[in-house]
Backbone as CSV, one residue per row, in Angstrom:
resi,resn,N_x,N_y,N_z,CA_x,CA_y,CA_z,C_x,C_y,C_z
1,MET,-23.968,-9.178,-22.413,-23.144,-8.192,-21.723,-21.683,-8.607,-21.793
2,ARG,-20.802,-7.661,-22.074,-19.382,-7.938,-22.173,-18.709,-7.704,-20.831
3,LEU,-17.474,-8.268,-20.717,-16.699,-8.097,-19.493,-16.460,-6.627,-19.203
4,SER,-16.360,-5.805,-20.261,-16.079,-4.382,-20.075,-17.295,-3.603,-19.596
5,ASP,-18.496,-4.221,-19.664,-19.717,-3.512,-19.281,-19.948,-3.605,-17.772
6,CYS,-19.040,-3.018,-17.024,-19.188,-3.035,-15.575,-18.653,-1.740,-14.997
7,ASP,-19.113,-1.430,-13.803,-18.602,-0.285,-13.054,-17.571,-0.786,-12.063
8,ILE,-16.494,-0.055,-11.908,-15.416,-0.450,-11.007,-15.313,0.555,-9.866
9,PHE,-15.281,0.021,-8.647,-15.197,0.860,-7.462,-13.987,0.465,-6.621
10,ARG,-13.527,1.403,-5.829,-12.607,1.107,-4.745,-13.296,1.587,-3.472
11,VAL,-13.609,0.651,-2.601,-14.435,0.949,-1.436,-13.588,0.849,-0.171
12,PRO,-13.478,1.934,0.606,-12.734,1.871,1.874,-13.360,0.831,2.798
13,ALA,-12.486,0.016,3.439,-13.007,-1.061,4.283,-12.163,-1.261,5.535
14,GLY,-11.509,-0.209,6.006,-10.697,-0.328,7.218,-9.271,0.069,6.937
15,PRO,-8.347,-0.903,6.923,-6.937,-0.555,6.699,-6.597,-0.280,5.241
16,GLY,-7.580,-0.384,4.353,-7.356,-0.133,2.937,-8.666,-0.207,2.187
17,ALA,-8.580,-0.319,0.862,-9.771,-0.347,0.022,-9.887,-1.671,-0.717
18,LEU,-11.141,-2.066,-0.975,-11.436,-3.268,-1.756,-11.762,-2.877,-3.194
19,HIS,-11.289,-3.680,-4.121,-11.641,-3.533,-5.529,-12.955,-4.276,-5.767
20,VAL,-13.923,-3.579,-6.382,-15.250,-4.161,-6.626,-15.661,-3.882,-8.066
21,GLU,-16.205,-4.897,-8.723,-16.761,-4.736,-10.059,-18.258,-5.004,-10.000
22,ARG,-19.050,-4.050,-10.489,-20.511,-4.205,-10.467,-21.049,-4.383,-11.878
23,TYR,-21.870,-5.414,-12.026,-22.554,-5.698,-13.284,-24.053,-5.592,-13.034
24,GLY,-24.750,-4.832,-13.865,-26.184,-4.671,-13.683,-26.496,-3.690,-12.565
25,PHE,-27.752,-3.308,-12.491,-28.143,-2.322,-11.476,-29.636,-2.462,-11.188
26,GLY,-29.976,-2.494,-9.900,-31.365,-2.433,-9.488,-32.045,-3.754,-9.240
27,GLY,-31.425,-4.868,-9.630,-32.038,-6.169,-9.426,-31.607,-6.798,-8.115
28,PRO,-32.057,-8.023,-7.858,-31.648,-8.730,-6.639,-30.127,-8.818,-6.559
29,PRO,-29.529,-8.434,-5.427,-28.067,-8.383,-5.354,-27.421,-9.759,-5.199
30,VAL,-26.303,-9.912,-5.869,-25.477,-11.118,-5.761,-24.046,-10.671,-5.495
31,VAL,-23.441,-11.220,-4.450,-22.051,-10.921,-4.106,-21.206,-12.139,-4.433
32,LEU,-20.123,-11.939,-5.177,-19.249,-13.022,-5.617,-17.892,-12.916,-4.937
33,LEU,-17.480,-13.995,-4.272,-16.215,-14.040,-3.544,-15.342,-15.160,-4.113
34,HIS,-14.197,-14.806,-4.622,-13.280,-15.784,-5.219,-12.530,-16.559,-4.138
35,GLY,-11.684,-17.484,-4.564,-10.910,-18.290,-3.639,-9.446,-17.890,-3.600
36,PHE,-8.655,-18.704,-2.914,-7.231,-18.404,-2.756,-6.514,-18.470,-4.103
37,GLY,-5.645,-17.494,-4.336,-4.834,-17.481,-5.544,-5.538,-16.980,-6.784
38,THR,-6.812,-16.599,-6.672,-7.531,-16.050,-7.818,-7.993,-14.628,-7.467
39,SER,-8.964,-14.130,-8.199,-9.448,-12.760,-7.996,-10.839,-12.655,-8.610
40,SER,-11.375,-11.453,-8.651,-12.703,-11.251,-9.248,-12.730,-11.639,-10.725
41,PHE,-11.563,-11.732,-11.348,-11.478,-12.181,-12.742,-12.073,-13.574,-12.908
42,LEU,-12.081,-14.358,-11.852,-12.644,-15.715,-11.899,-14.099,-15.708,-12.359
43,TRP,-14.818,-14.616,-12.086,-16.260,-14.558,-12.335,-16.605,-13.934,-13.681
44,ARG,-15.629,-13.804,-14.569,-15.838,-13.056,-15.813,-16.901,-13.672,-16.719
45,ARG,-17.171,-14.993,-16.573,-18.201,-15.646,-17.397,-19.460,-15.966,-16.597
46,VAL,-19.525,-15.469,-15.381,-20.705,-15.656,-14.532,-21.426,-14.331,-14.299
47,ALA,-20.674,-13.318,-13.886,-21.275,-12.034,-13.531,-22.064,-11.391,-14.675
48,PRO,-21.528,-11.323,-15.909,-22.305,-10.696,-16.987,-23.627,-11.411,-17.266
49,ASP,-23.628,-12.749,-17.214,-24.865,-13.486,-17.471,-25.906,-13.224,-16.385
50,LEU,-25.465,-13.118,-15.144,-26.393,-12.811,-14.051,-26.983,-11.412,-14.223
51,ALA,-26.160,-10.473,-14.670,-26.653,-9.114,-14.892,-27.701,-9.082,-15.992
52,VAL,-27.456,-9.834,-17.061,-28.413,-9.893,-18.164,-29.754,-10.443,-17.690
53,SER,-29.728,-11.366,-16.728,-30.971,-11.956,-16.232,-31.616,-11.126,-15.123
54,GLY,-31.072,-9.937,-14.854,-31.763,-8.997,-13.972,-31.194,-8.833,-12.576
55,HIS,-29.974,-9.304,-12.328,-29.362,-9.169,-11.007,-28.397,-7.983,-10.969
56,SER,-28.181,-7.463,-9.771,-27.080,-6.539,-9.522,-25.946,-7.362,-8.922
57,VAL,-24.842,-7.444,-9.625,-23.773,-8.370,-9.254,-22.541,-7.589,-8.813
58,PHE,-21.994,-7.982,-7.675,-20.812,-7.333,-7.128,-19.710,-8.378,-6.960
59,ALA,-18.679,-8.293,-7.780,-17.546,-9.215,-7.699,-16.409,-8.510,-6.966
60,PHE,-16.062,-9.030,-5.789,-15.045,-8.416,-4.940,-13.689,-9.099,-5.123
61,ASP,-12.626,-8.303,-5.030,-11.306,-8.851,-4.747,-11.148,-8.851,-3.228
62,LEU,-10.900,-10.018,-2.641,-10.664,-10.071,-1.208,-9.493,-9.172,-0.841
63,PHE,-9.472,-8.714,0.395,-8.391,-7.845,0.841,-7.056,-8.590,0.708
64,GLY,-6.079,-7.910,0.116,-4.782,-8.537,-0.106,-4.704,-9.343,-1.385
65,HIS,-5.812,-9.486,-2.103,-5.863,-10.263,-3.335,-6.193,-9.336,-4.510
66,GLY,-5.861,-9.795,-5.712,-6.237,-9.045,-6.903,-5.771,-7.605,-6.856
67,ALA,-6.708,-6.681,-7.133,-6.393,-5.250,-7.154,-6.750,-4.549,-5.851
68,SER,-7.195,-5.298,-4.832,-7.459,-4.696,-3.522,-6.146,-4.364,-2.827
69,ASP,-6.228,-3.491,-1.839,-5.018,-3.062,-1.125,-4.400,-4.219,-0.343
70,ARG,-3.108,-4.100,-0.070,-2.392,-5.140,0.669,-1.337,-4.512,1.594
71,PRO,-1.761,-3.723,2.585,-0.785,-3.165,3.530,0.032,-4.276,4.170
72,PHE,1.310,-4.027,4.376,2.200,-5.103,4.838,1.826,-5.610,6.222
73,ASP,1.185,-4.764,7.035,0.875,-5.152,8.413,-0.606,-5.437,8.634
74,ALA,-1.365,-5.636,7.560,-2.814,-5.821,7.686,-3.157,-7.263,8.048
75,ASP,-4.377,-7.447,8.531,-4.908,-8.772,8.842,-5.655,-9.283,7.609
76,PHE,-5.195,-10.401,7.061,-5.833,-10.995,5.885,-6.594,-12.265,6.239
77,GLY,-6.874,-12.488,7.532,-7.569,-13.681,7.968,-9.049,-13.667,7.634
78,ILE,-9.695,-14.786,7.869,-11.099,-14.952,7.498,-12.013,-14.031,8.290
79,ARG,-11.773,-13.915,9.588,-12.603,-13.023,10.396,-12.482,-11.575,9.905
80,ALA,-11.250,-11.163,9.607,-11.022,-9.808,9.113,-11.661,-9.609,7.740
81,GLN,-11.542,-10.612,6.849,-12.158,-10.495,5.518,-13.662,-10.303,5.637
82,SER,-14.297,-11.025,6.562,-15.733,-10.866,6.780,-16.063,-9.425,7.165
83,LEU,-15.266,-8.874,8.062,-15.499,-7.495,8.499,-15.321,-6.514,7.350
84,TYR,-14.237,-6.648,6.589,-13.995,-5.733,5.471,-15.137,-5.789,4.462
85,LEU,-15.585,-7.008,4.152,-16.642,-7.158,3.150,-17.961,-6.585,3.650
86,ARG,-18.275,-6.789,4.919,-19.519,-6.228,5.460,-19.485,-4.705,5.449
87,ARG,-18.343,-4.133,5.739,-18.206,-2.678,5.665,-18.422,-2.194,4.234
88,ALA,-17.819,-2.900,3.277,-17.960,-2.500,1.877,-19.399,-2.658,1.401
89,MET,-20.059,-3.743,1.783,-21.456,-3.944,1.388,-22.347,-2.873,1.981
90,SER,-22.067,-2.485,3.215,-22.843,-1.418,3.842,-22.662,-0.109,3.085
91,THR,-21.435,0.187,2.712,-21.154,1.415,1.957,-21.876,1.415,0.616
92,LEU,-21.930,0.263,-0.030,-22.568,0.156,-1.345,-24.078,-0.041,-1.263
93,GLY,-24.612,-0.136,-0.053,-26.059,-0.303,0.122,-26.564,-1.673,-0.275
94,ILE,-25.737,-2.699,-0.137,-26.133,-4.061,-0.493,-26.831,-4.706,0.702
95,VAL,-28.083,-5.106,0.526,-28.878,-5.658,1.619,-29.298,-7.088,1.284
96,ARG,-29.038,-8.014,2.199,-29.434,-9.415,2.088,-29.171,-9.994,0.693
97,PRO,-27.940,-9.924,0.239,-27.628,-10.485,-1.077,-27.536,-11.999,-1.041
98,THR,-27.533,-12.597,-2.205,-27.083,-13.966,-2.354,-25.560,-13.915,-2.380
99,VAL,-24.927,-14.568,-1.420,-23.462,-14.546,-1.351,-22.930,-15.859,-1.919
100,VAL,-22.101,-15.733,-2.934,-21.526,-16.889,-3.619,-20.036,-16.899,-3.339
101,GLY,-19.555,-17.973,-2.729,-18.141,-18.065,-2.415,-17.535,-19.329,-2.976
102,CYS,-16.344,-19.205,-3.550,-15.621,-20.345,-4.094,-14.397,-20.617,-3.233
103,ASP,-14.211,-21.888,-2.816,-12.995,-22.250,-2.095,-12.907,-21.433,-0.799
104,LEU,-11.870,-20.642,-0.640,-11.735,-19.787,0.539,-12.917,-18.838,0.664
105,GLY,-13.406,-18.322,-0.465,-14.558,-17.420,-0.432,-15.786,-18.050,0.174
106,ALA,-15.896,-19.387,0.090,-17.057,-20.078,0.652,-17.065,-20.011,2.175
107,VAL,-15.897,-20.215,2.799,-15.876,-20.153,4.268,-15.976,-18.715,4.754
108,ILE,-15.498,-17.759,3.960,-15.718,-16.357,4.301,-17.211,-16.036,4.241
109,ALA,-17.905,-16.611,3.254,-19.358,-16.428,3.166,-20.052,-16.965,4.409
110,LEU,-19.618,-18.134,4.904,-20.182,-18.685,6.140,-19.911,-17.763,7.328
111,ARG,-18.706,-17.209,7.369,-18.356,-16.284,8.447,-19.257,-15.045,8.399
112,ILE,-19.514,-14.525,7.218,-20.393,-13.364,7.066,-21.804,-13.703,7.548
113,ALA,-22.313,-14.854,7.119,-23.672,-15.255,7.496,-23.799,-15.431,9.002
114,PHE,-22.756,-15.904,9.641,-22.785,-16.078,11.097,-22.647,-14.742,11.811
115,ASP,-21.755,-13.882,11.340,-21.497,-12.609,12.011,-22.697,-11.671,11.940
116,GLN,-23.241,-11.490,10.749,-24.382,-10.580,10.553,-25.264,-11.125,9.431
117,PRO,-26.310,-11.863,9.784,-27.156,-12.518,8.780,-27.755,-11.577,7.745
118,GLU,-27.911,-10.301,8.095,-28.514,-9.376,7.130,-27.618,-9.144,5.914
119,PHE,-26.364,-9.546,5.991,-25.458,-9.409,4.849,-25.371,-10.681,4.018
120,ALA,-26.253,-11.637,4.284,-26.268,-12.881,3.500,-27.665,-13.470,3.526
121,GLY,-28.444,-13.188,2.486,-29.805,-13.702,2.437,-29.861,-15.184,2.116
122,ARG,-28.897,-15.662,1.330,-28.760,-17.076,0.968,-27.324,-17.285,0.526
123,LEU,-26.890,-18.540,0.537,-25.481,-18.830,0.265,-25.333,-19.910,-0.807
124,LEU,-24.406,-19.698,-1.717,-23.945,-20.736,-2.623,-22.470,-20.960,-2.320
125,LEU,-22.151,-22.142,-1.801,-20.782,-22.485,-1.422,-20.216,-23.437,-2.466
126,ILE,-19.197,-22.991,-3.176,-18.610,-23.771,-4.262,-17.263,-24.320,-3.798
127,SER,-17.136,-25.632,-3.785,-15.880,-26.282,-3.408,-15.322,-25.715,-2.102
128,PRO,-16.125,-25.663,-1.035,-15.650,-25.020,0.196,-14.519,-25.803,0.863
129,VAL,-13.543,-25.070,1.402,-12.529,-25.724,2.223,-13.169,-26.080,3.562
130,SER,-12.575,-27.019,4.259,-13.110,-27.439,5.560,-12.790,-26.402,6.622
131,ILE,-13.783,-26.029,7.420,-13.532,-25.046,8.462,-12.740,-25.658,9.609
132,GLN,-12.610,-26.980,9.624,-11.799,-27.648,10.644,-10.395,-27.975,10.142
133,ASP,-10.080,-27.597,8.891,-8.814,-28.030,8.302,-8.133,-26.914,7.519
134,LEU,-8.180,-25.708,8.079,-7.516,-24.598,7.397,-6.006,-24.716,7.566
135,PRO,-5.223,-24.272,6.558,-5.654,-23.617,5.322,-6.160,-24.572,4.247
136,GLY,-6.142,-25.876,4.493,-6.606,-26.845,3.509,-5.445,-27.575,2.863
137,ALA,-5.719,-28.789,2.402,-4.661,-29.655,1.874,-3.979,-29.062,0.651
138,GLN,-4.731,-28.407,-0.219,-4.144,-27.866,-1.442,-3.156,-26.743,-1.127
139,ILE,-3.506,-25.876,-0.188,-2.599,-24.781,0.170,-1.390,-25.301,0.939
140,ARG,-1.596,-26.310,1.785,-0.442,-26.889,2.491,0.542,-27.517,1.505
141,LEU,0.024,-28.128,0.441,0.893,-28.682,-0.595,1.697,-27.563,-1.243
142,MET,1.066,-26.430,-1.525,1.763,-25.296,-2.117,2.843,-24.774,-1.175
143,GLN,2.546,-24.730,0.127,3.537,-24.283,1.102,4.758,-25.201,1.106
144,ARG,4.531,-26.508,1.009,5.646,-27.451,0.985,6.485,-27.272,-0.276
145,GLU,5.806,-27.073,-1.412,6.532,-26.861,-2.658,7.361,-25.583,-2.588
146,THR,6.813,-24.570,-1.934,7.539,-23.311,-1.792,8.789,-23.507,-0.944
147,ALA,8.662,-24.252,0.144,9.809,-24.490,1.024,10.914,-25.252,0.301
148,LEU,10.543,-26.169,-0.600,11.533,-26.967,-1.312,12.275,-26.171,-2.382
149,HIS,11.601,-25.162,-2.945,12.167,-24.450,-4.092,12.214,-22.942,-3.848
150,VAL,12.411,-22.539,-2.598,12.261,-21.136,-2.235,13.231,-20.236,-2.997
151,LEU,14.472,-20.665,-3.191,15.446,-19.798,-3.851,15.064,-19.537,-5.304
152,GLN,14.591,-20.594,-5.992,14.185,-20.402,-7.387,12.926,-19.547,-7.492
153,LEU,12.012,-19.713,-6.541,10.728,-19.026,-6.625,10.832,-17.533,-6.349
154,VAL,11.713,-17.140,-5.443,11.740,-15.727,-5.058,12.554,-14.883,-6.022
155,ARG,13.221,-15.516,-6.973,14.013,-14.776,-7.939,13.179,-14.405,-9.162
156,GLY,13.354,-13.194,-9.630,12.762,-12.803,-10.889,11.326,-12.325,-10.793
157,LEU,10.859,-11.807,-11.912,9.543,-11.180,-11.991,8.413,-12.178,-11.840
158,PHE,8.610,-13.416,-12.317,7.523,-14.392,-12.375,7.686,-15.505,-11.340
159,GLY,8.246,-15.180,-10.193,8.497,-16.186,-9.172,7.261,-16.926,-8.719
160,ALA,6.119,-16.246,-8.661,4.892,-16.871,-8.166,4.181,-17.712,-9.228
161,GLU,4.624,-17.614,-10.466,3.904,-18.296,-11.555,3.761,-19.806,-11.347
162,PRO,4.823,-20.533,-10.946,4.655,-21.978,-10.755,3.647,-22.318,-9.662
163,LEU,3.566,-21.489,-8.625,2.649,-21.757,-7.525,1.196,-21.551,-7.955
164,ILE,0.930,-20.434,-8.617,-0.442,-20.159,-9.077,-0.851,-21.178,-10.134
165,ARG,0.065,-21.491,-11.041,-0.255,-22.474,-12.082,-0.580,-23.834,-11.462
166,SER,0.178,-24.235,-10.445,-0.083,-25.510,-9.785,-1.461,-25.517,-9.123
167,LEU,-1.832,-24.407,-8.474,-3.157,-24.305,-7.854,-4.260,-24.433,-8.900
168,LEU,-4.085,-23.734,-10.020,-5.104,-23.756,-11.068,-5.199,-25.136,-11.716
169,GLU,-4.060,-25.720,-12.058,-4.072,-27.023,-12.727,-4.638,-28.109,-11.821
170,GLY,-4.402,-27.989,-10.509,-4.961,-28.960,-9.577,-6.458,-28.811,-9.377
171,GLY,-7.025,-27.741,-9.917,-8.445,-27.483,-9.715,-9.318,-27.742,-10.920
172,VAL,-8.729,-28.266,-12.003,-9.516,-28.513,-13.215,-9.310,-29.948,-13.684
173,VAL,-10.260,-30.444,-14.444,-10.177,-31.802,-14.978,-9.119,-31.879,-16.073
174,ASP,-9.091,-30.885,-16.949,-8.167,-30.879,-18.078,-7.274,-29.642,-18.002
175,PRO,-6.049,-29.776,-17.489,-5.158,-28.622,-17.355,-4.820,-27.939,-18.676
176,THR,-4.980,-28.640,-19.801,-4.648,-28.024,-21.085,-5.610,-26.896,-21.440
177,THR,-6.742,-26.823,-20.740,-7.679,-25.721,-20.995,-7.169,-24.407,-20.399
178,LEU,-6.147,-24.487,-19.544,-5.581,-23.285,-18.927,-4.458,-22.758,-19.814
179,SER,-4.789,-21.862,-20.701,-3.794,-21.316,-21.614,-2.766,-20.492,-20.839
180,PRO,-1.543,-20.354,-21.377,-0.545,-19.498,-20.720,-1.056,-18.086,-20.468
181,ARG,-1.843,-17.577,-21.397,-2.384,-16.221,-21.226,-3.351,-16.158,-20.049
182,LEU,-4.182,-17.189,-19.887,-5.133,-17.219,-18.777,-4.398,-17.334,-17.448
183,VAL,-3.410,-18.220,-17.376,-2.628,-18.352,-16.142,-1.943,-17.041,-15.817
184,ALA,-1.414,-16.371,-16.831,-0.726,-15.098,-16.611,-1.660,-14.061,-16.012
185,ARG,-2.920,-14.106,-16.404,-3.880,-13.136,-15.856,-4.082,-13.360,-14.361
186,PHE,-4.103,-14.607,-13.925,-4.242,-14.882,-12.499,-2.945,-14.605,-11.738
187,VAL,-1.814,-14.758,-12.413,-0.518,-14.511,-11.773,-0.248,-13.014,-11.613
188,ALA,-0.855,-12.188,-12.464,-0.527,-10.759,-12.537,-0.460,-10.045,-11.181
189,PRO,-1.395,-10.292,-10.236,-1.305,-9.569,-8.959,-0.083,-9.942,-8.123
190,TYR,0.630,-10.997,-8.512,1.752,-11.474,-7.697,3.081,-11.376,-8.438
191,LEU,3.151,-10.477,-9.422,4.403,-10.269,-10.130,5.412,-9.573,-9.225
192,GLY,6.675,-9.746,-9.554,7.734,-9.081,-8.800,8.354,-9.986,-7.754
193,ARG,9.431,-9.511,-7.175,10.180,-10.304,-6.206,9.396,-10.569,-4.934
194,ASP,8.415,-9.721,-4.631,7.635,-9.904,-3.408,6.394,-10.773,-3.617
195,GLY,6.162,-11.230,-4.848,4.946,-11.987,-5.134,4.818,-13.251,-4.311
196,VAL,5.883,-14.041,-4.254,5.855,-15.285,-3.487,5.685,-14.989,-2.006
197,ASN,6.419,-13.990,-1.510,6.314,-13.645,-0.093,4.892,-13.230,0.282
198,HIS,4.227,-12.499,-0.628,2.857,-12.082,-0.318,1.910,-13.281,-0.332
199,LEU,2.100,-14.190,-1.268,1.285,-15.409,-1.280,1.424,-16.174,0.034
200,LEU,2.642,-16.283,0.518,2.870,-16.985,1.778,2.258,-16.234,2.950
201,THR,2.283,-14.898,2.892,1.620,-14.103,3.933,0.130,-14.413,3.968
202,LEU,-0.471,-14.534,2.795,-1.898,-14.840,2.725,-2.196,-16.240,3.269
203,THR,-1.316,-17.201,3.005,-1.554,-18.551,3.539,-1.425,-18.569,5.057
204,ARG,-0.454,-17.823,5.588,-0.252,-17.816,7.042,-1.406,-17.151,7.777
205,ALA,-2.171,-16.331,7.064,-3.310,-15.651,7.690,-4.508,-16.569,7.892
206,LEU,-4.493,-17.756,7.267,-5.628,-18.675,7.340,-5.477,-19.577,8.551
207,GLU,-6.229,-19.297,9.587,-6.108,-20.029,10.842,-7.459,-20.573,11.279
208,ASP,-7.436,-21.772,11.862,-8.663,-22.401,12.352,-9.400,-21.530,13.361
209,GLU,-8.659,-20.790,14.162,-9.295,-20.021,15.235,-10.214,-18.931,14.701
210,ASP,-10.024,-18.538,13.453,-10.910,-17.530,12.863,-12.318,-18.064,12.633
211,LEU,-12.489,-19.388,12.743,-13.807,-19.990,12.558,-14.228,-20.820,13.763
212,SER,-13.423,-20.799,14.821,-13.681,-21.671,15.969,-14.987,-21.348,16.682
213,ASP,-15.449,-20.098,16.583,-16.680,-19.708,17.265,-17.915,-19.800,16.375
214,VAL,-17.732,-20.187,15.108,-18.860,-20.248,14.176,-19.682,-21.505,14.447
215,SER,-20.934,-21.312,14.793,-21.856,-22.422,15.010,-22.712,-22.570,13.752
216,LEU,-22.422,-23.587,12.967,-23.140,-23.770,11.708,-24.632,-23.964,11.918
217,SER,-25.017,-24.511,13.047,-26.434,-24.777,13.310,-27.252,-23.496,13.447
218,THR,-26.584,-22.356,13.646,-27.304,-21.086,13.780,-27.462,-20.359,12.448
219,ILE,-26.840,-20.885,11.399,-26.937,-20.258,10.080,-28.190,-20.802,9.395
220,LYS,-29.246,-20.026,9.418,-30.569,-20.482,8.973,-30.844,-20.225,7.489
221,GLN,-29.980,-19.459,6.849,-30.236,-19.111,5.453,-30.233,-20.350,4.548
222,PRO,-30.967,-20.291,3.445,-30.869,-21.370,2.448,-29.442,-21.464,1.917
223,VAL,-28.918,-22.672,1.863,-27.538,-22.891,1.424,-27.510,-24.005,0.387
224,LEU,-26.804,-23.749,-0.707,-26.538,-24.778,-1.705,-25.034,-24.990,-1.755
225,VAL,-24.595,-26.244,-1.619,-23.171,-26.577,-1.667,-22.887,-27.263,-2.997
226,LEU,-22.082,-26.617,-3.807,-21.798,-27.086,-5.166,-20.396,-27.693,-5.204
227,ARG,-20.313,-28.891,-5.778,-19.025,-29.591,-5.851,-18.855,-30.222,-7.224
228,GLY,-17.665,-30.062,-7.820,-17.342,-30.778,-9.034,-17.062,-32.236,-8.713
229,ASP,-17.530,-33.145,-9.538,-17.391,-34.564,-9.216,-15.947,-35.053,-9.255
230,ALA,-15.041,-34.261,-9.844,-13.635,-34.645,-9.900,-12.769,-33.832,-8.936
231,ASP,-13.399,-33.155,-7.999,-12.662,-32.343,-7.022,-11.932,-33.255,-6.041
232,ARG,-10.604,-33.191,-6.040,-9.804,-34.037,-5.147,-9.765,-33.509,-3.719
233,TRP,-10.064,-32.227,-3.547,-9.840,-31.575,-2.264,-11.123,-31.425,-1.462
234,CYS,-12.213,-31.124,-2.139,-13.516,-31.030,-1.481,-14.234,-32.364,-1.705
235,THR,-14.127,-33.253,-0.753,-14.604,-34.623,-0.922,-16.106,-34.738,-0.670
236,PRO,-16.741,-35.819,-1.163,-18.158,-36.040,-0.854,-18.422,-36.109,0.646
237,ALA,-17.495,-36.696,1.406,-17.681,-36.793,2.859,-17.679,-35.409,3.502
238,HIS,-16.807,-34.536,3.022,-16.764,-33.170,3.558,-18.064,-32.431,3.260
239,VAL,-18.549,-32.546,2.025,-19.803,-31.883,1.659,-20.957,-32.430,2.486
240,ARG,-21.006,-33.734,2.645,-22.082,-34.345,3.429,-22.070,-33.837,4.877
241,LYS,-20.901,-33.761,5.477,-20.793,-33.276,6.851,-21.227,-31.823,6.958
242,LEU,-20.832,-31.012,5.983,-21.210,-29.603,5.995,-22.714,-29.430,5.851
243,VAL,-23.305,-30.152,4.908,-24.748,-30.059,4.671,-25.532,-30.503,5.904
244,GLU,-25.059,-31.565,6.553,-25.740,-32.057,7.752,-25.625,-31.092,8.926
245,SER,-24.603,-30.237,8.913,-24.395,-29.287,10.011,-25.195,-28.002,9.838
246,LEU,-25.659,-27.745,8.620,-26.417,-26.526,8.329,-27.906,-26.859,8.281
247,PRO,-28.758,-26.064,8.937,-30.185,-26.405,9.037,-30.940,-26.417,7.720
248,ASN,-30.474,-25.619,6.731,-31.263,-25.438,5.509,-30.356,-25.550,4.279
249,ALA,-29.623,-26.660,4.200,-28.640,-26.814,3.133,-28.898,-28.073,2.315
250,ARG,-28.449,-28.040,1.085,-28.530,-29.219,0.224,-27.317,-29.228,-0.705
251,PRO,-26.886,-30.399,-1.142,-25.723,-30.501,-2.032,-26.127,-30.589,-3.498
252,LYS,-25.192,-30.277,-4.352,-25.379,-30.461,-5.793,-24.018,-30.762,-6.408
253,VAL,-23.988,-31.770,-7.267,-22.746,-32.185,-7.918,-22.759,-31.743,-9.379
254,VAL,-21.636,-31.180,-9.826,-21.481,-30.783,-11.226,-20.607,-31.821,-11.922
255,PRO,-21.107,-32.508,-12.939,-20.315,-33.527,-13.637,-19.146,-32.917,-14.399
256,ASN,-18.087,-33.696,-14.506,-16.921,-33.336,-15.323,-16.312,-31.995,-14.925
257,ALA,-16.194,-31.784,-13.620,-15.601,-30.546,-13.115,-14.756,-30.843,-11.887
258,GLY,-13.704,-30.064,-11.720,-12.860,-30.173,-10.551,-13.183,-29.094,-9.540
259,ARG,-12.163,-28.627,-8.848,-12.370,-27.625,-7.808,-12.834,-26.290,-8.389
260,LEU,-12.299,-25.942,-9.564,-12.644,-24.653,-10.172,-13.865,-24.804,-11.071
261,VAL,-14.983,-25.148,-10.467,-16.234,-25.268,-11.219,-16.535,-23.970,-11.965
262,VAL,-16.242,-22.847,-11.334,-16.525,-21.536,-11.941,-15.778,-21.386,-13.259
263,GLU,-14.563,-21.901,-13.314,-13.747,-21.787,-14.520,-14.156,-22.793,-15.583
264,GLU,-14.501,-24.011,-15.164,-14.767,-25.090,-16.112,-16.205,-25.109,-16.620
265,VAL,-17.162,-24.901,-15.720,-18.584,-24.996,-16.098,-19.325,-23.778,-15.540
266,PRO,-19.025,-22.589,-16.050,-19.662,-21.387,-15.487,-21.181,-21.404,-15.590
267,VAL,-21.717,-22.054,-16.635,-23.170,-22.092,-16.787,-23.821,-22.827,-15.623
268,ALA,-23.136,-23.828,-15.065,-23.691,-24.551,-13.916,-23.778,-23.640,-12.697
269,VAL,-22.823,-22.735,-12.550,-22.835,-21.785,-11.427,-23.965,-20.777,-11.610
270,VAL,-24.116,-20.264,-12.819,-25.208,-19.330,-13.102,-26.553,-19.989,-12.820
271,ASP,-26.732,-21.213,-13.310,-27.993,-21.930,-13.093,-28.254,-22.165,-11.605
272,ALA,-27.199,-22.487,-10.848,-27.359,-22.736,-9.417,-27.780,-21.473,-8.680
273,ILE,-27.194,-20.342,-9.055,-27.566,-19.073,-8.424,-29.008,-18.721,-8.755
274,GLU,-29.373,-18.866,-10.012,-30.749,-18.558,-10.429,-31.747,-19.448,-9.688
275,ALA,-31.424,-20.732,-9.543,-32.327,-21.658,-8.859,-32.437,-21.312,-7.378
276,LEU,-31.324,-20.957,-6.769,-31.319,-20.616,-5.346,-32.122,-19.355,-5.085
277,VAL,-31.914,-18.335,-5.899,-32.659,-17.080,-5.732,-34.130,-17.297,-6.045
278,GLY,-34.425,-18.016,-7.142,-35.809,-18.249,-7.524,-36.581,-19.044,-6.506
279,ALA,-35.953,-20.063,-5.910,-36.638,-20.889,-4.911,-36.965,-20.082,-3.688
280,GLN,-36.037,-19.226,-3.256,-36.272,-18.427,-2.054,-37.336,-17.377,-2.295
281,GLU,-37.322,-16.765,-3.500,-38.336,-15.759,-3.827,-39.708,-16.411,-3.859
282,GLY,-39.759,-17.661,-4.338,-41.030,-18.362,-4.369,-41.566,-18.622,-2.981
283,VAL,-40.663,-18.921,-2.033,-41.080,-19.162,-0.665,-41.622,-17.900,-0.017
284,SER,-40.974,-16.753,-0.340,-41.349,-15.499,0.323,-42.599,-14.874,-0.256
285,GLN,-43.046,-15.343,-1.403,-44.227,-14.733,-2.033,-45.525,-15.255,-1.402
């Protein structure tokens, strides 16, 4: 299946609409949630393979990210993202999907599972940020870099490019694999003089209080936590603490990968999803 073999929707979800790409139809549903600074484009080498193997795959742009709407006065926080996504899943008739979240998308997946378990049958958390340390060390570093170089960054069409490139390069083992064309594709939603300002708006929306009421011990769904062995930000200690806090979770390490496991080793993500869905189906039979 090619990247072009998908259906594209815009689904109303409250103060605006979410951009959704669907691959496949009629199989077990899989919902894909990207992380900060990326978009549904992140899943371009995962979603088609899942569709070929018989899944219905829905790759969302989080509200305010990618091609989804970004009203200037909207709430882009984690609690709000959970609500928008649940509304969109309800509209699309998605029931008890496997929810796969990368980075920020992983903690949004946890929020969804806690808020309404019927919208998350099982979870794959890839390089999750700490729910006790939002917005996370990598984003705080970006905020500091922005403060130091604000005048240079806000000028011109490509002001956000250094920030997005830094996020991407910090998430892979070999930055040379990130071609200028690939980086440009991730930068595209943040072109223009307002690109940097919108990125900063998204970072300011990430607050600990949006997860302060989440009790991980009540999330009973099967959970797999995937971490690249070279991830500087999602540490083994963080993964261990998260797994120990969830009743039905286990860790898995991907060799030779950083934070962006989806970008570097997409086959490992596909295999993890297939194993998670297959194991649960085996239990229910």
